[in-house]
C-alpha positions as CSV (number, residue, x, y, z in Angstrom):
1,M,109.5,78.2,202.4
2,S,106.8,78.5,205.1
3,A,103.6,80.4,204.6
4,R,103.6,83.7,206.5
5,P,100.4,84.5,208.5
6,E,98.4,87.3,206.9
7,H,98.6,90.6,208.8
8,P,95.1,91.2,210.2
9,T,93.2,94.3,209.1
10,I,89.8,95.7,210.2
11,T,88.0,97.9,207.7
12,A,85.0,100.0,208.9
13,Y,82.6,100.3,206.0
14,P,80.4,103.4,205.9
15,D,76.9,102.5,207.1
16,G,77.9,98.9,207.3
17,P,79.9,96.2,209.1
18,L,83.5,95.9,210.2
19,L,85.3,93.7,207.7
20,V,88.0,91.6,209.4
21,R,90.7,90.0,207.3
22,G,93.7,87.9,208.4
23,D,94.7,85.6,211.2
24,I,92.8,86.6,214.4
25,D,91.2,84.9,217.3
26,L,87.6,85.8,217.7
27,V,86.2,85.4,221.2
28,D,83.0,86.3,223.1
29,A,82.8,88.5,226.2
30,E,83.7,85.6,228.4
31,G,86.7,84.7,226.3
32,A,85.2,81.6,224.7
33,P,86.2,81.1,221.1
34,I,83.8,82.0,218.3
35,E,84.2,79.7,215.3
36,R,85.1,81.4,212.0
37,H,84.0,79.7,208.8
38,R,85.8,82.1,206.4
39,R,89.1,84.0,206.2
40,T,87.3,87.3,205.9
41,I,84.4,88.0,208.2
42,A,81.9,90.9,208.5
43,L,81.1,91.9,212.1
44,C,77.8,93.6,212.9
45,R,77.9,97.3,214.0
46,C,74.1,98.0,214.0
47,G,73.2,95.5,216.7
48,L,70.3,94.1,214.7
49,S,71.8,91.0,213.1
50,A,70.2,87.7,213.8
51,I,73.6,86.0,213.5
52,K,75.6,88.2,215.9
53,P,78.5,88.9,216.1
54,F,78.4,88.5,212.3
55,C,76.6,90.8,209.9
56,D,73.5,89.5,208.1
57,G,72.8,92.7,206.1
58,T,70.0,93.9,208.4
59,H,71.7,97.3,208.6
60,K,70.5,98.1,205.1
61,P,66.7,97.9,205.5
62,A,67.0,99.3,209.0
63,G,68.7,102.5,207.7
64,F,71.8,102.1,209.9
65,R,74.1,105.1,209.5
66,T,77.6,105.7,210.8
67,E,78.9,109.1,211.7
68,D,81.1,110.9,209.1
């Protein structure tokens, strides 16, 4: 029996990152691949992360808020 790829999901956390789970290709604006080191990744939405496109938690002390 072969392993079935996990269906990708993107979850927007209130006042936080986008959590991406599953088999996806992550690329930059020019289409170059961005290496993933984990199955689940958190993508920055506040624009303040020092490790963009990944979240580093900066949204919390910055007071980032999403719309309801």
